[in-house]
C-alpha positions in Angstrom: 0.0 0.0 0.0 1.4 3.4 -0.9 2.2 5.9 1.8 -0.2 8.8 1.9 1.3 12.1 3.0 -0.3 13.8 6.0 -2.6 16.7 5.0 -0.8 19.0 7.3 2.6 18.3 5.9 4.2 21.0 3.9 7.5 20.8 2.0 10.2 23.2 3.3 10.3 26.4 1.4 6.9 26.1 -0.3 5.4 28.9 1.8 8.4 31.1 1.2 8.4 30.4 -2.5 4.7 31.3 -2.7 5.2 34.6 -0.9 8.2 35.4 -3.1 6.1 34.8 -6.2 3.4 37.1 -4.7 5.9 39.9 -4.0 7.3 39.6 -7.5 3.9 39.8 -9.1 3.0 42.8 -6.9 6.2 44.8 -7.9 5.7 43.9 -11.5 2.2 45.4 -11.3 3.6 48.5 -9.5 6.0 49.0 -12.4 3.2 48.4 -14.9 1.1 51.1 -13.1 3.9 53.6 -13.1 4.5 52.9 -16.9 0.8 53.3 -17.5 0.8 56.6 -15.6 3.8 57.9 -17.7 2.1 56.8 -21.0 -1.1 58.6 -20.1 0.8 61.8 -19.2 2.8 61.6 -22.4 -0.3 61.2 -24.5 -1.9 64.2 -22.8 1.1 66.4 -23.2 2.1 65.3 -26.7 -1.5 65.8 -27.9 -1.7 69.3 -26.4 -4.7 68.3 -24.2 -2.7 68.8 -21.0 -2.7 72.6 -21.3 -6.5 72.7 -21.9 -7.2 70.2 -19.2 -5.0 72.1 -16.7 -6.7 75.4 -17.5 -10.1 73.7 -17.1 -9.2 72.2 -13.8 -7.8 75.6 -12.5 -11.2 77.1 -13.2 -12.9 74.6 -10.8 -13.1 74.6 -7.0 -10.2 72.4 -6.1 -12.3 70.7 -3.3 -14.6 69.4 -5.9 -11.8 67.9 -7.9 -10.1 66.5 -4.8 -13.5 65.0 -3.7 -14.0 63.4 -7.1 -10.5 62.0 -7.0 -10.8 60.6 -3.5 -14.2 59.0 -4.4 -12.6 57.4 -7.5 -9.6 56.2 -5.4 -11.9 54.7 -2.7 -14.1 52.9 -5.2 -11.1 51.6 -7.1 -9.3 50.4 -4.0 -12.5 48.7 -2.6 -13.1 47.0 -5.9 -9.5 45.7 -6.1 -9.7 44.4 -2.5 -13.1 42.7 -2.6 -13.8 41.7 -6.2 -13.3 38.0 -6.9 -13.0 38.8 -10.6 -9.4 39.4 -11.7 -10.7 41.4 -14.6 -12.5 43.8 -12.3 -9.3 44.2 -10.2 -7.4 45.1 -13.3 -10.1 47.6 -14.3 -9.9 49.2 -10.9 -6.2 49.5 -11.1 -6.4 51.0 -14.6 -9.1 53.5 -13.5 -7.0 54.6 -10.6 -3.9 55.1 -12.7 -5.8 57.2 -15.2 -7.4 59.2 -12.3 -3.9 59.8 -10.8 -2.6 60.9 -14.2 -5.4 63.5 -14.6 -5.1 64.9 -11.1 -1.3 65.4 -11.8 -1.8 67.4 -15.0 -2.1 70.9 -13.5 1.0 70.4 -11.3 3.1 68.9 -14.1 1.9 71.6 -16.5 3.0 74.3 -14.2 6.4 72.6 -13.5 7.0 72.0 -17.2 6.2 75.6 -18.2 7.6 77.6 -15.3 10.4 75.4 -13.9 12.0 73.2 -16.6 14.0 70.3 -15.3 12.0 70.1 -12.1 10.1 67.1 -13.2 13.2 65.1 -13.8 14.7 66.1 -10.4 11.4 65.1 -8.7 11.4 61.7 -10.4 15.0 61.1 -9.3 14.3 62.1 -5.7 11.1 60.0 -5.6 12.9 56.9 -7.0 15.7 57.2 -4.5 13.4 57.9 -1.6 10.8 55.2 -2.3 13.4 52.7 -3.4 15.5 53.3 -0.3 12.5 52.8 2.0 11.5 49.6 0.2 15.1 48.4 0.5 15.0 49.1 4.2 11.7 47.1 4.6 13.1 44.1 2.8 16.5 44.3 4.4 15.3 44.5 8.0 12.2 42.3 7.5 10.6 44.4 10.3 6.9 44.6 10.5 5.8 48.2 10.2 2.1 47.6 10.7 2.3 49.8 13.8 2.4 52.8 11.3 -1.3 52.2 10.4 -2.7 54.3 13.2 -0.2 57.1 12.5 -1.1 57.1 8.8 -4.8 57.2 9.5 -4.6 60.2 11.8 -2.0 61.9 9.6 -4.2 61.4 6.6 -7.2 63.0 8.3 -5.1 66.0 9.5 -3.6 66.5 6.0 -7.1 66.4 4.4 -8.4 68.9 7.0 -5.4 71.2 6.3 -5.9 71.0 2.5 -9.6 71.8 2.8 -8.9 74.6 5.2 -6.3 76.0 2.8 -8.8 76.0 -0.1 -11.7 77.4 1.9 -9.9 80.1 3.8 -7.1 80.8 1.4 -4.4 79.6 3.7 -1.0 79.0 2.1 0.3 75.5 2.6 4.0 76.2 2.0 7.3 74.4 2.2 6.9 72.8 5.6 3.6 71.2 4.6 5.2 69.7 1.6 8.1 68.4 3.7 5.7 66.9 6.2 3.7 65.2 3.4 6.8 63.8 1.9 7.5 62.2 5.3 3.9 61.0 5.5 4.2 59.4 2.0 7.5 57.8 3.0 5.9 56.2 6.0 3.1 55.0 3.7 5.6 53.4 1.4 7.3 51.7 4.3 3.9 50.5 5.7 2.7 49.2 2.3 6.0 47.4 1.6 5.9 45.7 5.0 2.3 44.6 4.4 3.3 43.1 1.0 6.2 41.2 2.7 4.2 40.0 5.7 0.5 40.3 5.6 -1.2 40.9 2.3 -3.3 37.9 0.9 -1.4 36.3 -1.9 -4.3 36.5 -4.3 -4.5 40.3 -4.0 -1.4 41.4 -5.7 -3.3 43.8 -7.9 -4.7 45.6 -4.8 -1.3 45.5 -3.1 0.3 47.1 -6.2 -2.4 49.8 -6.2 -1.7 50.8 -2.6 2.0 51.0 -3.1 1.6 52.9 -6.3 -0.6 55.4 -4.6 2.0 56.0 -1.9 4.8 56.5 -4.4 2.6 58.8 -6.4 1.8 60.8 -3.2 5.5 61.2 -2.6 6.2 62.3 -6.1 3.4 64.9 -5.9 4.8 66.6 -2.9 8.4 66.3 -4.0 7.4 68.0 -7.3 5.4 70.6 -5.4 8.4 71.3 -3.1 10.9 71.6 -5.9 8.6 73.7 -8.0 8.1 76.2 -5.2 11.8 76.8 -5.1 12.0 78.0 -8.7 
């Protein structure tokens, strides 16, 4: 009679290999999201639509635009997290990338016209900053899930500050950008830690979306900071 392996038995390294495959898939999708973002921006700028879109967005109340963007982000993230359809998860990621690209147009347009070279510098700083934090998370293997509460409260305070700035005409200057870069860095660290330790292995699309969002947030405020110095 053949030996039947115990159902609880697992070969050494199987779990680690599965997690490694999940991490690889996640980062592949992050890179894909970034490339998609770049392609959308190139299409908008090369076609001349970026200027018209930027002027149109400048004519609107920024709170309305921010609210629409946040709603889109929430719906996309929720869909990617909960949908059992892989196609819907990819649709949510694509919608979020396009939404990010559109919300970036005014800032990129200003930087491109008034401070040439700033975009390249912001890209370099963001790559080094986000890449360095991801390296730290992988190198130390530390669980940074304790940052969740800090990020939640920090996000609420940042949103209140942005809304107050728009409503009351308050200038959110250099120090706000510096604080938000730090906030985005903490988010990158938290997301990377979750990808390493906690994220369900069938949700690599959702994991990629969250990390992409944190990197985009860092890029936004690095670009804002560098643009304000020119």
